[in-house]
Every structure is written in structure tokens, then in C-alpha cells.
N, C-alpha and C positions, 0 to 999 in steps of 0.2 A: 504494500500500500504506500510505502514511502517513495516509490518511483514517481508518483504524480507530483510530489512536493519538490523533487529535484529537477523538474523541467524548468529551463530558463527561456529567455526570449530567443536565444540562438537556436534552440531546438525547433521552435515554431517557425523561425525564419528559414531554416533548412527545409522543413516540410513545405512551406509556401513556395520556395524556390523550385523544389522538385515538381510540385503541382503545376507551377507556371511553365516550367520547361516541357512537361508533358503536353500542356495545352498549346504551347507554341509549335511543338512538333506535330500535333494533330492538325492545326490550322495550315501549316506549311506543306505537310506531306499527303494529307488525305484529300480526296476530291468529292466525296459525298457531302452534301449540304448538311445533313443531320449530324454527321461526325464533326464537321466544322463548328456547328452550333454548340455541341457538347464540349468541344475544346475551348470555346469562348467562355462557357460557363465554368470550366475548370480554372481558367485564368482569373475570372471574377472571384471565385472562391479563394484562390491563392491571395488575391489582394485583400479579401476580408480577413483571412488568417493573419496577414501582416498587420492590418489595422488593429485587430484584437490583441495581437502579441505586444505591440507597442503600448496599447492602452493598458494592458495588464502589467507590463513590466515597468513603465515609467510614470504612470499617473498615480500609482499608489492607491489610497482609499479616497481620493478626492472625487469631485464631481466630473473631472476629465475622464475618468475610467468609464463612466456611464455615457459620456459623449462619444467615445469610441465605439461602444456597443450600439448606440443609437445610429451612428453613421453606418456601421456594418449592416444593421437592419434595413436601412434605407437602400443600401446597395443590393441587398437580397431582394427587396421588393421591385427595384428597377430591373434586376436580372430576370425575375419571374415575368414581368411585363414584356421584356425583350424576347424572352423565350416563347411566349404566347403569340406575339406578332410575327416573329420569325418562323415559327412552326406553321402558322396560317399561310404565310407567303409560300413556304416550301410545299405545303399540301396543294395549294392552288397551282403552282408551277408543275408539280408532278401530275396533277389531273389533266393539264393541257398538253404537256410534253412527254409524259410517260418515262421520265428520268429525273434524277436530282444531281447529276454530275455538274459541278460548278464550272468545269472547263467548257462544257457545251452550252452553257447559259450565257451567251455573249450579248444577246439582244432580248429585251423584254417584250418587244412587239412580236406578233405572230398569232 
């Protein structure tokens, strides 16, 4: 049980960096629009972990710790809205074109 008390800000930053790197790799290497959207969500979650780590590590018990948590909650809400709109666009494109390959989606008219 003491392992949870030994975690420092550095541990969370390494986790966030690894998640962000996986997200970048997914955006750059994959061509499926759904995979790209999931990779963007991973990058947003990595940013949230970073905000929460700094909030926990450097704000102490002040009100600033709650401001970091509130900011992370706002980012989560924005990410959920982005995912809903993005998924709706992807579904609409898939219904008309029968694929979701982002290399083949060069023009939105057709």
C-alpha cells in the first residue's frame, strides 16, 4: 500500500509522456479516421495527467490544486464534445464513401 505514497510528479510525467508518444505515433502512422481520433484522445488524456500531476505536486493543499482539477474536467468535457462531433462526421463520410481512410478523403464534395 505504500507504493501509492511514493509516487512523485516525475512518475506521472513519464506516464503522460508515454501516452502522448503513443498518441503521436497513432496520428502519424495510422490512416483510419477512428484510430486517429482515438490517438487524439490519448494525447488529450496525457495533457490532463500532466495538469493533474503539477496540480498535485506543486499546489499543495491550496485552492490551486482544485483549479487544476477543474481545468482537467473542462478538458475532458471538451474532448467528449470533440469526440461526438468527430464521430458524427466520420459516420457521415463512411455512409457516403464506404471508407474512412484519411488519405483518400482529399475532397469533401462529392
